[in-house]
N, C-alpha and C positions, 0 to 999 in steps of 0.2 A: 223930722220925717221918719216913719218906721222903716227899718231895714230888715224886718223879720222875714225869714225864708220859710215859705209854706210847703207842706207836703201834699201828696196827692189826696184825692177824695176817698173817704172811708165809708160814707153812708150808703145804706142799702135797704133800710126798712121803710115801708110806707108810713107816712106821718100825717101831720095836720094839713088840710086843704089839698090832699093828694100828693104833696111833696114828699121827697125821700128824707126821713129824719136821720139825724146823726146820733141822737140819744133818745131812747124810748124807755119810759118807766111805766110798768103795768101792775096794778093791784098791789102796790108796795105798802106793807105795814111794818112798823119797827117797834121793838120792845127793849126796855131796860129791865130785865127780870120780869116781874109781873106787870110792870107799868107799860102801857101801850102809848107810844109817842106819835106814831103816824097811822092813819086809817085809810087803807085802800086808795092810795095816791096814784094817779095815772096822768101822764102827760107826755108830749113829744117835744123835742127841740129840733128845729130845722137847721140845716147847715148855714154857717156864716151869718146867723142872726144873733141878736142880744135878747135873751129871755130874762125878764126881771121876776123875781119871786119876792113878794113883799108880805109883811105881816108883823104884828106886834111881838115883843119879847115873849118867848114861850110858845109861839105858833107852830114850831116844828121845823123851821127853816134849816137850822144847822144840823139837825138830825137827818134831814133829807140829804144834805151834802155829804155827811158822814157815811150815809148808806151808799151813795153813788161811788164814793172813793174807797170803799171796802173797810172803813174804820169801824163799822158796826159788826164786822166779822171777827174782831180781834179778841174780845173778852169772853168770859165764860157765861155771862148772863145776857149781854146785849146780842140781839140777833134780828134778822129781817125775814119776812116772807114776801113773795112776789117776784117779779122779773125786772131786771135792768139790762138793757142791751145798748151797746155802743158800736156803731158801724156793723150791725148784724151779729155782733159777738156778745154772748152773755157775760156780764161783769159781776153779777151778784154773788158769785162764789169764788171770785178771784181775790188775791191779796192786794193790798194797796200798791205794792211794788209792781205787780203785774198790770194793774189798771193804769198806772203812770206810764209804764212801758208801752201800753196800747194806745196812748195819746190823750189821756185825761189827767188833768192835775188841778190843784186847788190852791188859792191864796187864802189861808185860814184866818178866821177872826183872831185878832190879837197878834197876828203876824208870825209868832212862833219861830223867831230867829234864834241863832246861836249867839248870845249877847257878847261873849268874850272873843269871838272870831271877827275877822275883818270883813269888809264888804265883799271883796273878791273870794274869800274863803266860803262865805255864806252862799254866794252864787254857784260856786263849783259843787256844793252839796246838791244843787238841783240837777247836776249832770252826772250823778253817781252811778246810774244804771249803764250797762255796757254800751247800749246803742247811742246814748247821748255822750258818753265819755269820749268817744272817738272824735267828736267835734267840739269838745268843751272849750278849747281856746278860741275857736272861731265864734262860738256863741257868746263867750265872755266879751269879746270885742264888740259884738253886735249889741249886747246889752248896754255897754258903756257908750255906744253911739246913740242908742235909744234913750238912755237916761244920762245925759251929760253930767248931772250933779253927782252921780255915782262914780263916774270916771274921775272926777276931781278928788273923790274920797275913797278910792278903791282900797287903800291900806288902812283906813280908819276902823276902829273897833265899833261895831254897830250900836252898842249900848250908849255910846257917846253922841249918837245922832238924834235928830228930832224925830217926832212921830211920823211926819210926812216922809222924811228920808227913809225911815225904816220900812214904811209901806212900799216905797219904790223898790227897796231891796227884796221884799217879799214877792212883789210882782215879777221882778227880774229873775228871781230864783225859780219861780214857777215856769217861766218861759225858757229856761235853760234846757228843759227836756224836749223842746220842740213839740208842744202839745197841739192837738187839733181842737180840743175843748178845754176851756179854763173856767173853773168855778170860783167866783169871788164872794167871800163871806164877810159882809159888813165892812166894806171898804172905808166908809166915811166915819166910822165909830171913833170918837175922841179926837177928831182932826178939825182944825179951823176951816171955815167955809172956803177961803181962798186956796187952801191946800187941797181940799176935796175937789174943787174945780179942776185943778191941775191933774189930780189922780184920774178923774173921770175922762179928761181929755186923752190920757194915755190909754184908757180902756177903749175909747172910740177908735184910736189909731190901731190898737191891737186887733179889734174886730174888722177894721177896713183892710187889714193885711190878710184876712181870710180865716181868722181864728173864731170859732163859735164861742160865745160868752154867756154864762149864766151868772147873773148878779143878784145876790141875796141882800136885801136892805130892809131896815126899819123905816128909812126916809122915803116915803112913797113918791114924793115930788121928784127927788133925785132919780129914782129908779125909772119912773115913767118918762123922764126926759131923754133917757138913753136907749130905751128898749123898743124892740119891734113887737114883742108879745109880753103879756104880763099874767102872772098867776098870783092870786091873793090867798094866803093861808090863814086859817083860824083853827086853833086847837087840834092841830095835826091833820087837817083836811084842806083840800083846795075848795074854796067856796065861790070863787069868781075867776073867770079866765077870758082873755080876749086881747085884741090889739088896743093899745092905749087910746087911739082916736075913736074907738067904737064903744068905750066905756065912759059913763058919766062920772064926774067927780063924786056925786052923791052915792052912786053905786059902789065905787071903790072905797069911799070912806065908811059906808055902812058895812061892807064886807070885812074891811080891816078891823073894825071895832065890834063886829058881831051884832049890829043894830037890827038886822033882819035876816031871814033865812032863805030869801029868794035869790035867784041869779046864779046858783051854784052849777057846776058842771059834772058833779059826781053824785 
């Protein structure tokens, strides 16, 4: 059972269906030098929901998450245009550290752990900002309760762990900062189906604790099963959007593979 402690409400922007959105992306375009990767992307994420963003490899999903988390602002050539707001606060010109401090964090594709550090040491990295550092030991205990397997292996070097266990470490590390919004990038990549089932069960528990989740996936069936709302991306654009039970399998498949040009929202 989740023991995650939730913070107060942050959202203040009018969003989808008249609800107040926690994250709002408006007219977002992203560039790597002269190469444009995102084209005028706009959407809202409502509080306490799971938004799934699906699309084939190269659709722009990871670039979208990098834009939200400030990683597109770091280089000399990569940059974004448009507006990203979180709880009414503009994020698109903030550093990644400032964005995490505001309550948004990401579980990156490939996990990006420190392989020569222990489980506990990797988790404490997630609480390195001053606000989280004060409660680091409390959050560490919380994560070990939430992930009993990690409690058993708290002193183990993460490079010696299985892919599924490393994914648990990556998720727990993200939760150490007490986020209001977590972005999950390709959680199922390279994992056995039974492990994927366990990982997504944890995502559901995290969401039920009050955390808003954005799940980026190539596996459309997995994403649709956990989501309240879904966006389909193709070649840097959102081409289909809606609640999973309002979208037909054919529409989603056609949008995913670019088989037709109808049904887009932009």
